[in-house]
N, CA, C and O atoms as a Maestro MAE file, in Angstrom:
{
 s_m_m2io_version
 :::
 2.0.0
}

f_m_ct {
 s_m_title
 :::
 protein
 m_atom[288] {
  # First column is atom index #
  i_m_mmod_type
  r_m_x_coord
  r_m_y_coord
  r_m_z_coord
  i_m_residue_number
  s_m_chain_name
  s_m_pdb_residue_name
  s_m_pdb_atom_name
  i_m_atomic_number
  :::
  1 25 46.326 58.596 157.218 1 A "UNK " " N  " 7
  2 3 47.773 58.585 158.301 1 A "UNK " " CA " 6
  3 2 48.059 59.788 157.820 1 A "UNK " " C  " 6
  4 15 47.501 60.545 157.026 1 A "UNK " " O  " 8
  5 25 49.097 59.827 158.492 2 A "UNK " " N  " 7
  6 3 50.385 60.618 158.632 2 A "UNK " " CA " 6
  7 2 51.710 59.925 157.984 2 A "UNK " " C  " 6
  8 15 52.220 58.808 158.082 2 A "UNK " " O  " 8
  9 25 52.083 61.340 157.146 3 A "UNK " " N  " 7
  10 3 53.957 61.177 156.607 3 A "UNK " " CA " 6
  11 2 53.985 60.466 157.579 3 A "UNK " " C  " 6
  12 15 53.276 60.304 158.572 3 A "UNK " " O  " 8
  13 25 55.658 59.702 156.851 4 A "UNK " " N  " 7
  14 3 56.241 58.799 157.945 4 A "UNK " " CA " 6
  15 2 57.639 60.084 156.939 4 A "UNK " " C  " 6
  16 15 57.399 60.858 156.013 4 A "UNK " " O  " 8
  17 25 58.802 59.842 157.548 5 A "UNK " " N  " 7
  18 3 60.116 60.662 157.204 5 A "UNK " " CA " 6
  19 2 60.244 61.744 156.889 5 A "UNK " " C  " 6
  20 15 61.329 62.104 156.431 5 A "UNK " " O  " 8
  21 25 58.704 63.041 157.085 6 A "UNK " " N  " 7
  22 3 59.285 64.128 156.862 6 A "UNK " " CA " 6
  23 2 59.955 65.074 157.732 6 A "UNK " " C  " 6
  24 15 60.327 66.202 157.408 6 A "UNK " " O  " 8
  25 25 60.061 64.589 158.725 7 A "UNK " " N  " 7
  26 3 60.742 65.841 159.492 7 A "UNK " " CA " 6
  27 2 62.588 65.700 159.242 7 A "UNK " " C  " 6
  28 15 63.097 64.599 159.027 7 A "UNK " " O  " 8
  29 25 63.114 66.516 159.289 8 A "UNK " " N  " 7
  30 3 64.035 67.049 159.621 8 A "UNK " " CA " 6
  31 2 65.733 65.805 160.660 8 A "UNK " " C  " 6
  32 15 65.514 64.896 161.461 8 A "UNK " " O  " 8
  33 25 66.686 66.131 160.348 9 A "UNK " " N  " 7
  34 3 66.743 65.006 161.153 9 A "UNK " " CA " 6
  35 2 67.599 66.283 162.120 9 A "UNK " " C  " 6
  36 15 68.059 67.382 161.811 9 A "UNK " " O  " 8
  37 25 67.533 65.507 163.408 10 A "UNK " " N  " 7
  38 3 67.482 66.224 164.809 10 A "UNK " " CA " 6
  39 2 69.316 66.407 165.305 10 A "UNK " " C  " 6
  40 15 69.990 65.859 164.433 10 A "UNK " " O  " 8
  41 25 69.808 66.737 165.921 11 A "UNK " " N  " 7
  42 3 71.101 67.897 166.389 11 A "UNK " " CA " 6
  43 2 71.276 68.203 167.539 11 A "UNK " " C  " 6
  44 15 71.163 69.360 167.943 11 A "UNK " " O  " 8
  45 25 71.755 66.661 168.664 12 A "UNK " " N  " 7
  46 3 71.912 67.663 170.011 12 A "UNK " " CA " 6
  47 2 72.096 67.984 170.235 12 A "UNK " " C  " 6
  48 15 71.497 68.718 171.020 12 A "UNK " " O  " 8
  49 25 73.501 68.039 169.910 13 A "UNK " " N  " 7
  50 3 74.600 68.680 170.695 13 A "UNK " " CA " 6
  51 2 75.159 69.247 169.699 13 A "UNK " " C  " 6
  52 15 76.174 68.725 169.238 13 A "UNK " " O  " 8
  53 25 74.500 70.771 168.971 14 A "UNK " " N  " 7
  54 3 75.411 71.312 167.988 14 A "UNK " " CA " 6
  55 2 75.892 71.948 168.427 14 A "UNK " " C  " 6
  56 15 75.725 72.255 169.607 14 A "UNK " " O  " 8
  57 25 76.725 72.443 167.646 15 A "UNK " " N  " 7
  58 3 78.055 73.930 167.924 15 A "UNK " " CA " 6
  59 2 77.399 74.788 167.610 15 A "UNK " " C  " 6
  60 15 76.493 74.914 166.787 15 A "UNK " " O  " 8
  61 25 78.298 75.980 168.912 16 A "UNK " " N  " 7
  62 3 77.689 77.382 167.830 16 A "UNK " " CA " 6
  63 2 79.526 78.289 167.816 16 A "UNK " " C  " 6
  64 15 80.063 78.722 168.835 16 A "UNK " " O  " 8
  65 25 80.101 78.355 166.476 17 A "UNK " " N  " 7
  66 3 81.071 78.212 166.741 17 A "UNK " " CA " 6
  67 2 81.002 80.262 166.513 17 A "UNK " " C  " 6
  68 15 80.122 80.826 165.863 17 A "UNK " " O  " 8
  69 25 82.182 80.998 167.253 18 A "UNK " " N  " 7
  70 3 81.764 82.149 166.257 18 A "UNK " " CA " 6
  71 2 83.442 81.719 166.496 18 A "UNK " " C  " 6
  72 15 84.023 81.018 167.326 18 A "UNK " " O  " 8
  73 25 83.829 82.441 165.440 19 A "UNK " " N  " 7
  74 3 85.928 82.284 164.880 19 A "UNK " " CA " 6
  75 2 86.091 81.019 164.489 19 A "UNK " " C  " 6
  76 15 86.828 81.175 163.515 19 A "UNK " " O  " 8
  77 25 85.969 80.271 164.552 20 A "UNK " " N  " 7
  78 3 86.012 78.575 164.884 20 A "UNK " " CA " 6
  79 2 86.149 78.056 166.376 20 A "UNK " " C  " 6
  80 15 86.608 76.951 166.664 20 A "UNK " " O  " 8
  81 25 85.625 79.135 167.423 21 A "UNK " " N  " 7
  82 3 85.587 78.581 168.286 21 A "UNK " " CA " 6
  83 2 84.029 78.394 169.317 21 A "UNK " " C  " 6
  84 15 83.050 79.089 169.587 21 A "UNK " " O  " 8
  85 25 84.526 77.062 169.636 22 A "UNK " " N  " 7
  86 3 82.873 76.627 170.191 22 A "UNK " " CA " 6
  87 2 82.642 77.950 171.105 22 A "UNK " " C  " 6
  88 15 83.559 78.597 171.610 22 A "UNK " " O  " 8
  89 25 81.631 78.163 171.198 23 A "UNK " " N  " 7
  90 3 80.930 78.971 172.560 23 A "UNK " " CA " 6
  91 2 80.186 78.205 173.180 23 A "UNK " " C  " 6
  92 15 80.460 78.094 174.375 23 A "UNK " " O  " 8
  93 25 78.964 77.375 172.643 24 A "UNK " " N  " 7
  94 3 78.079 76.564 173.498 24 A "UNK " " CA " 6
  95 2 77.763 75.182 172.438 24 A "UNK " " C  " 6
  96 15 78.278 74.808 171.384 24 A "UNK " " O  " 8
  97 25 76.524 74.595 173.399 25 A "UNK " " N  " 7
  98 3 75.730 73.384 172.270 25 A "UNK " " CA " 6
  99 2 74.293 73.763 172.433 25 A "UNK " " C  " 6
  100 15 73.905 74.524 173.319 25 A "UNK " " O  " 8
  101 25 73.421 73.130 171.432 26 A "UNK " " N  " 7
  102 3 72.472 73.183 171.924 26 A "UNK " " CA " 6
  103 2 71.962 72.022 170.976 26 A "UNK " " C  " 6
  104 15 72.874 71.286 170.598 26 A "UNK " " O  " 8
  105 25 70.735 71.711 170.525 27 A "UNK " " N  " 7
  106 3 69.596 71.393 169.940 27 A "UNK " " CA " 6
  107 2 69.585 72.035 168.450 27 A "UNK " " C  " 6
  108 15 69.633 73.265 168.435 27 A "UNK " " O  " 8
  109 25 69.533 71.439 167.307 28 A "UNK " " N  " 7
  110 3 69.144 71.682 166.019 28 A "UNK " " CA " 6
  111 2 68.948 71.075 165.016 28 A "UNK " " C  " 6
  112 15 69.153 69.862 164.973 28 A "UNK " " O  " 8
  113 25 68.333 72.035 163.562 29 A "UNK " " N  " 7
  114 3 68.832 70.263 162.454 29 A "UNK " " CA " 6
  115 2 69.324 71.121 161.845 29 A "UNK " " C  " 6
  116 15 68.570 71.592 160.993 29 A "UNK " " O  " 8
  117 25 71.071 71.905 161.943 30 A "UNK " " N  " 7
  118 3 71.523 72.099 161.506 30 A "UNK " " CA " 6
  119 2 72.922 70.722 162.498 30 A "UNK " " C  " 6
  120 15 72.941 69.985 163.483 30 A "UNK " " O  " 8
  121 25 74.074 71.264 161.052 31 A "UNK " " N  " 7
  122 3 75.175 69.897 162.096 31 A "UNK " " CA " 6
  123 2 75.791 70.841 163.231 31 A "UNK " " C  " 6
  124 15 75.846 70.570 164.430 31 A "UNK " " O  " 8
  125 25 76.422 72.468 162.356 32 A "UNK " " N  " 7
  126 3 77.146 73.402 162.984 32 A "UNK " " CA " 6
  127 2 76.355 75.302 163.077 32 A "UNK " " C  " 6
  128 15 75.788 75.889 162.155 32 A "UNK " " O  " 8
  129 25 76.499 75.590 163.869 33 A "UNK " " N  " 7
  130 3 75.721 77.327 163.155 33 A "UNK " " CA " 6
  131 2 76.842 78.211 163.350 33 A "UNK " " C  " 6
  132 15 77.453 78.273 164.417 33 A "UNK " " O  " 8
  133 25 77.058 78.747 162.552 34 A "UNK " " N  " 7
  134 3 78.357 79.762 162.833 34 A "UNK " " CA " 6
  135 2 77.367 81.280 162.784 34 A "UNK " " C  " 6
  136 15 76.336 81.488 162.144 34 A "UNK " " O  " 8
  137 25 77.952 81.990 163.504 35 A "UNK " " N  " 7
  138 3 78.002 83.504 164.028 35 A "UNK " " CA " 6
  139 2 79.143 83.758 164.048 35 A "UNK " " C  " 6
  140 15 80.151 83.089 164.276 35 A "UNK " " O  " 8
  141 25 78.837 85.469 163.624 36 A "UNK " " N  " 7
  142 3 79.788 86.517 164.079 36 A "UNK " " CA " 6
  143 2 80.331 86.545 165.191 36 A "UNK " " C  " 6
  144 15 81.356 86.229 165.796 36 A "UNK " " O  " 8
  145 25 78.389 87.475 165.396 37 A "UNK " " N  " 7
  146 3 78.541 88.762 167.358 37 A "UNK " " CA " 6
  147 2 77.745 87.964 168.370 37 A "UNK " " C  " 6
  148 15 76.608 87.493 168.401 37 A "UNK " " O  " 8
  149 25 78.313 87.982 168.814 38 A "UNK " " N  " 7
  150 3 77.840 87.770 169.984 38 A "UNK " " CA " 6
  151 2 77.546 88.447 171.167 38 A "UNK " " C  " 6
  152 15 77.103 89.560 170.883 38 A "UNK " " O  " 8
  153 25 77.616 88.200 172.752 39 A "UNK " " N  " 7
  154 3 77.698 88.535 173.691 39 A "UNK " " CA " 6
  155 2 79.266 89.481 173.980 39 A "UNK " " C  " 6
  156 15 79.368 90.683 174.226 39 A "UNK " " O  " 8
  157 25 79.796 88.981 173.913 40 A "UNK " " N  " 7
  158 3 81.671 88.965 174.683 40 A "UNK " " CA " 6
  159 2 82.413 90.331 172.492 40 A "UNK " " C  " 6
  160 15 83.461 90.908 172.202 40 A "UNK " " O  " 8
  161 25 81.430 90.183 171.947 41 A "UNK " " N  " 7
  162 3 81.748 90.885 170.998 41 A "UNK " " CA " 6
  163 2 80.947 92.151 170.257 41 A "UNK " " C  " 6
  164 15 81.483 93.158 169.794 41 A "UNK " " O  " 8
  165 25 79.876 91.911 170.266 42 A "UNK " " N  " 7
  166 3 78.696 93.140 169.979 42 A "UNK " " CA " 6
  167 2 79.636 93.894 170.754 42 A "UNK " " C  " 6
  168 15 80.518 93.630 171.570 42 A "UNK " " O  " 8
  169 25 79.101 95.031 170.169 43 A "UNK " " N  " 7
  170 3 79.357 96.897 170.657 43 A "UNK " " CA " 6
  171 2 78.530 97.278 171.401 43 A "UNK " " C  " 6
  172 15 78.616 98.280 172.111 43 A "UNK " " O  " 8
  173 25 77.626 96.526 171.333 44 A "UNK " " N  " 7
  174 3 76.722 97.215 172.532 44 A "UNK " " CA " 6
  175 2 77.557 97.022 174.100 44 A "UNK " " C  " 6
  176 15 77.692 97.988 174.852 44 A "UNK " " O  " 8
  177 25 78.003 95.839 174.398 45 A "UNK " " N  " 7
  178 3 78.306 95.206 175.319 45 A "UNK " " CA " 6
  179 2 79.529 95.902 175.823 45 A "UNK " " C  " 6
  180 15 79.768 96.188 176.996 45 A "UNK " " O  " 8
  181 25 80.686 96.265 174.184 46 A "UNK " " N  " 7
  182 3 82.145 95.925 174.232 46 A "UNK " " CA " 6
  183 2 82.342 97.387 174.914 46 A "UNK " " C  " 6
  184 15 83.220 97.727 175.708 46 A "UNK " " O  " 8
  185 25 81.165 98.231 174.322 47 A "UNK " " N  " 7
  186 3 81.276 99.339 174.824 47 A "UNK " " CA " 6
  187 2 82.389 100.566 173.662 47 A "UNK " " C  " 6
  188 15 82.799 101.702 173.899 47 A "UNK " " O  " 8
  189 25 82.548 99.737 172.514 48 A "UNK " " N  " 7
  190 3 83.002 100.408 171.503 48 A "UNK " " CA " 6
  191 2 82.278 100.389 169.825 48 A "UNK " " C  " 6
  192 15 81.356 99.681 169.419 48 A "UNK " " O  " 8
  193 25 82.983 101.312 169.167 49 A "UNK " " N  " 7
  194 3 82.473 101.771 168.072 49 A "UNK " " CA " 6
  195 2 82.532 100.655 167.178 49 A "UNK " " C  " 6
  196 15 83.708 100.521 167.517 49 A "UNK " " O  " 8
  197 25 82.440 100.140 166.719 50 A "UNK " " N  " 7
  198 3 83.567 99.633 166.060 50 A "UNK " " CA " 6
  199 2 82.475 98.855 164.698 50 A "UNK " " C  " 6
  200 15 83.559 98.657 164.148 50 A "UNK " " O  " 8
  201 25 81.953 98.566 164.207 51 A "UNK " " N  " 7
  202 3 81.317 98.137 163.069 51 A "UNK " " CA " 6
  203 2 80.960 97.143 162.450 51 A "UNK " " C  " 6
  204 15 81.924 97.146 161.684 51 A "UNK " " O  " 8
  205 25 80.112 95.885 161.982 52 A "UNK " " N  " 7
  206 3 80.277 95.306 162.081 52 A "UNK " " CA " 6
  207 2 79.894 94.677 161.134 52 A "UNK " " C  " 6
  208 15 79.116 93.761 161.401 52 A "UNK " " O  " 8
  209 25 80.362 94.947 159.287 53 A "UNK " " N  " 7
  210 3 80.164 94.846 158.559 53 A "UNK " " CA " 6
  211 2 79.943 93.497 158.270 53 A "UNK " " C  " 6
  212 15 80.641 92.578 158.699 53 A "UNK " " O  " 8
  213 25 78.566 93.331 157.237 54 A "UNK " " N  " 7
  214 3 78.499 91.812 156.925 54 A "UNK " " CA " 6
  215 2 77.831 92.067 155.815 54 A "UNK " " C  " 6
  216 15 76.706 92.519 155.602 54 A "UNK " " O  " 8
  217 25 79.430 91.404 154.567 55 A "UNK " " N  " 7
  218 3 79.324 91.632 153.040 55 A "UNK " " CA " 6
  219 2 78.687 92.974 152.330 55 A "UNK " " C  " 6
  220 15 77.765 93.125 151.530 55 A "UNK " " O  " 8
  221 25 79.433 93.718 152.868 56 A "UNK " " N  " 7
  222 3 79.053 96.101 152.613 56 A "UNK " " CA " 6
  223 2 77.674 95.806 152.848 56 A "UNK " " C  " 6
  224 15 77.024 95.734 151.805 56 A "UNK " " O  " 8
  225 25 77.274 95.686 153.503 57 A "UNK " " N  " 7
  226 3 75.724 95.918 154.024 57 A "UNK " " CA " 6
  227 2 75.501 97.760 154.660 57 A "UNK " " C  " 6
  228 15 74.507 98.482 154.579 57 A "UNK " " O  " 8
  229 25 76.839 98.029 155.252 58 A "UNK " " N  " 7
  230 3 76.790 99.736 155.981 58 A "UNK " " CA " 6
  231 2 76.831 100.321 154.872 58 A "UNK " " C  " 6
  232 15 75.941 101.119 154.580 58 A "UNK " " O  " 8
  233 25 78.150 99.983 153.787 59 A "UNK " " N  " 7
  234 3 77.947 100.809 152.815 59 A "UNK " " CA " 6
  235 2 76.822 100.991 152.059 59 A "UNK " " C  " 6
  236 15 76.677 102.172 151.745 59 A "UNK " " O  " 8
  237 25 75.910 100.200 151.622 60 A "UNK " " N  " 7
  238 3 74.663 100.549 151.096 60 A "UNK " " CA " 6
  239 2 73.239 100.939 151.768 60 A "UNK " " C  " 6
  240 15 72.158 101.359 151.355 60 A "UNK " " O  " 8
  241 25 73.818 100.572 153.055 61 A "UNK " " N  " 7
  242 3 73.182 101.326 153.834 61 A "UNK " " CA " 6
  243 2 72.857 103.471 153.599 61 A "UNK " " C  " 6
  244 15 71.953 104.286 153.411 61 A "UNK " " O  " 8
  245 25 74.650 103.354 153.839 62 A "UNK " " N  " 7
  246 3 74.703 104.372 153.811 62 A "UNK " " CA " 6
  247 2 74.844 105.181 152.073 62 A "UNK " " C  " 6
  248 15 74.666 106.377 151.842 62 A "UNK " " O  " 8
  249 25 75.092 104.448 151.384 63 A "UNK " " N  " 7
  250 3 74.825 105.271 150.678 63 A "UNK " " CA " 6
  251 2 73.414 104.971 150.140 63 A "UNK " " C  " 6
  252 15 73.249 105.828 149.271 63 A "UNK " " O  " 8
  253 25 72.529 104.357 150.188 64 A "UNK " " N  " 7
  254 3 71.290 104.922 149.408 64 A "UNK " " CA " 6
  255 2 70.253 105.699 150.907 64 A "UNK " " C  " 6
  256 15 69.024 105.768 150.914 64 A "UNK " " O  " 8
  257 25 71.210 106.206 152.068 65 A "UNK " " N  " 7
  258 3 70.612 107.826 152.470 65 A "UNK " " CA " 6
  259 2 71.494 108.991 152.357 65 A "UNK " " C  " 6
  260 15 71.049 110.055 152.789 65 A "UNK " " O  " 8
  261 25 72.868 108.968 151.765 66 A "UNK " " N  " 7
  262 3 73.654 110.173 150.958 66 A "UNK " " CA " 6
  263 2 74.310 110.063 152.808 66 A "UNK " " C  " 6
  264 15 75.035 111.002 153.137 66 A "UNK " " O  " 8
  265 25 74.080 109.135 153.720 67 A "UNK " " N  " 7
  266 3 75.492 109.804 154.403 67 A "UNK " " CA " 6
  267 2 76.821 109.607 154.536 67 A "UNK " " C  " 6
  268 15 77.606 109.506 153.593 67 A "UNK " " O  " 8
  269 25 77.095 109.549 155.695 68 A "UNK " " N  " 7
  270 3 78.767 110.027 155.694 68 A "UNK " " CA " 6
  271 2 78.870 109.838 156.787 68 A "UNK " " C  " 6
  272 15 78.298 110.389 157.727 68 A "UNK " " O  " 8
  273 25 80.063 108.552 156.767 69 A "UNK " " N  " 7
  274 3 80.705 108.222 157.678 69 A "UNK " " CA " 6
  275 2 80.660 108.782 159.037 69 A "UNK " " C  " 6
  276 15 80.106 109.872 158.896 69 A "UNK " " O  " 8
  277 25 81.052 108.556 160.717 70 A "UNK " " N  " 7
  278 3 80.891 109.135 162.062 70 A "UNK " " CA " 6
  279 2 82.445 108.731 162.432 70 A "UNK " " C  " 6
  280 15 83.017 109.179 163.426 70 A "UNK " " O  " 8
  281 25 82.992 107.905 161.577 71 A "UNK " " N  " 7
  282 3 84.464 107.428 162.103 71 A "UNK " " CA " 6
  283 2 85.253 108.903 162.419 71 A "UNK " " C  " 6
  284 15 85.038 110.087 162.159 71 A "UNK " " O  " 8
  285 25 86.394 108.046 163.204 72 A "UNK " " N  " 7
  286 3 86.932 109.478 163.573 72 A "UNK " " CA " 6
  287 2 88.272 108.874 164.087 72 A "UNK " " C  " 6
  288 15 89.151 109.611 164.534 72 A "UNK " " O  " 8
  :::
 }
 m_bond[287] {
  # First column is bond index #
  i_m_from
  i_m_to
  i_m_order
  :::
  1 1 2 1
  2 2 3 1
  3 3 4 2
  4 3 5 1
  5 5 6 1
  6 6 7 1
  7 7 8 2
  8 7 9 1
  9 9 10 1
  10 10 11 1
  11 11 12 2
  12 11 13 1
  13 13 14 1
  14 14 15 1
  15 15 16 2
  16 15 17 1
  17 17 18 1
  18 18 19 1
  19 19 20 2
  20 19 21 1
  21 21 22 1
  22 22 23 1
  23 23 24 2
  24 23 25 1
  25 25 26 1
  26 26 27 1
  27 27 28 2
  28 27 29 1
  29 29 30 1
  30 30 31 1
  31 31 32 2
  32 31 33 1
  33 33 34 1
  34 34 35 1
  35 35 36 2
  36 35 37 1
  37 37 38 1
  38 38 39 1
  39 39 40 2
  40 39 41 1
  41 41 42 1
  42 42 43 1
  43 43 44 2
  44 43 45 1
  45 45 46 1
  46 46 47 1
  47 47 48 2
  48 47 49 1
  49 49 50 1
  50 50 51 1
  51 51 52 2
  52 51 53 1
  53 53 54 1
  54 54 55 1
  55 55 56 2
  56 55 57 1
  57 57 58 1
  58 58 59 1
  59 59 60 2
  60 59 61 1
  61 61 62 1
  62 62 63 1
  63 63 64 2
  64 63 65 1
  65 65 66 1
  66 66 67 1
  67 67 68 2
  68 67 69 1
  69 69 70 1
  70 70 71 1
  71 71 72 2
  72 71 73 1
  73 73 74 1
  74 74 75 1
  75 75 76 2
  76 75 77 1
  77 77 78 1
  78 78 79 1
  79 79 80 2
  80 79 81 1
  81 81 82 1
  82 82 83 1
  83 83 84 2
  84 83 85 1
  85 85 86 1
  86 86 87 1
  87 87 88 2
  88 87 89 1
  89 89 90 1
  90 90 91 1
  91 91 92 2
  92 91 93 1
  93 93 94 1
  94 94 95 1
  95 95 96 2
  96 95 97 1
  97 97 98 1
  98 98 99 1
  99 99 100 2
  100 99 101 1
  101 101 102 1
  102 102 103 1
  103 103 104 2
  104 103 105 1
  105 105 106 1
  106 106 107 1
  107 107 108 2
  108 107 109 1
  109 109 110 1
  110 110 111 1
  111 111 112 2
  112 111 113 1
  113 113 114 1
  114 114 115 1
  115 115 116 2
  116 115 117 1
  117 117 118 1
  118 118 119 1
  119 119 120 2
  120 119 121 1
  121 121 122 1
  122 122 123 1
  123 123 124 2
  124 123 125 1
  125 125 126 1
  126 126 127 1
  127 127 128 2
  128 127 129 1
  129 129 130 1
  130 130 131 1
  131 131 132 2
  132 131 133 1
  133 133 134 1
  134 134 135 1
  135 135 136 2
  136 135 137 1
  137 137 138 1
  138 138 139 1
  139 139 140 2
  140 139 141 1
  141 141 142 1
  142 142 143 1
  143 143 144 2
  144 143 145 1
  145 145 146 1
  146 146 147 1
  147 147 148 2
  148 147 149 1
  149 149 150 1
  150 150 151 1
  151 151 152 2
  152 151 153 1
  153 153 154 1
  154 154 155 1
  155 155 156 2
  156 155 157 1
  157 157 158 1
  158 158 159 1
  159 159 160 2
  160 159 161 1
  161 161 162 1
  162 162 163 1
  163 163 164 2
  164 163 165 1
  165 165 166 1
  166 166 167 1
  167 167 168 2
  168 167 169 1
  169 169 170 1
  170 170 171 1
  171 171 172 2
  172 171 173 1
  173 173 174 1
  174 174 175 1
  175 175 176 2
  176 175 177 1
  177 177 178 1
  178 178 179 1
  179 179 180 2
  180 179 181 1
  181 181 182 1
  182 182 183 1
  183 183 184 2
  184 183 185 1
  185 185 186 1
  186 186 187 1
  187 187 188 2
  188 187 189 1
  189 189 190 1
  190 190 191 1
  191 191 192 2
  192 191 193 1
  193 193 194 1
  194 194 195 1
  195 195 196 2
  196 195 197 1
  197 197 198 1
  198 198 199 1
  199 199 200 2
  200 199 201 1
  201 201 202 1
  202 202 203 1
  203 203 204 2
  204 203 205 1
  205 205 206 1
  206 206 207 1
  207 207 208 2
  208 207 209 1
  209 209 210 1
  210 210 211 1
  211 211 212 2
  212 211 213 1
  213 213 214 1
  214 214 215 1
  215 215 216 2
  216 215 217 1
  217 217 218 1
  218 218 219 1
  219 219 220 2
  220 219 221 1
  221 221 222 1
  222 222 223 1
  223 223 224 2
  224 223 225 1
  225 225 226 1
  226 226 227 1
  227 227 228 2
  228 227 229 1
  229 229 230 1
  230 230 231 1
  231 231 232 2
  232 231 233 1
  233 233 234 1
  234 234 235 1
  235 235 236 2
  236 235 237 1
  237 237 238 1
  238 238 239 1
  239 239 240 2
  240 239 241 1
  241 241 242 1
  242 242 243 1
  243 243 244 2
  244 243 245 1
  245 245 246 1
  246 246 247 1
  247 247 248 2
  248 247 249 1
  249 249 250 1
  250 250 251 1
  251 251 252 2
  252 251 253 1
  253 253 254 1
  254 254 255 1
  255 255 256 2
  256 255 257 1
  257 257 258 1
  258 258 259 1
  259 259 260 2
  260 259 261 1
  261 261 262 1
  262 262 263 1
  263 263 264 2
  264 263 265 1
  265 265 266 1
  266 266 267 1
  267 267 268 2
  268 267 269 1
  269 269 270 1
  270 270 271 1
  271 271 272 2
  272 271 273 1
  273 273 274 1
  274 274 275 1
  275 275 276 2
  276 275 277 1
  277 277 278 1
  278 278 279 1
  279 279 280 2
  280 279 281 1
  281 281 282 1
  282 282 283 1
  283 283 284 2
  284 283 285 1
  285 285 286 1
  286 286 287 1
  287 287 288 2
  :::
 }
}
């Protein structure tokens, strides 16, 4: 016999939030989803050179490969 009650709770209308604003609703096992980058603020689509740094990852990468910043 298959085990009962092993599946996580499913939320039909989970909001996807960016900067506290809901972007859309999807089905998910989480009650809400928080994102940092999406189509409207992604550097590729906005044609900007702003690097979104999450938890110092850019600095750690630059230090690891001994690169200098190209900011102008």
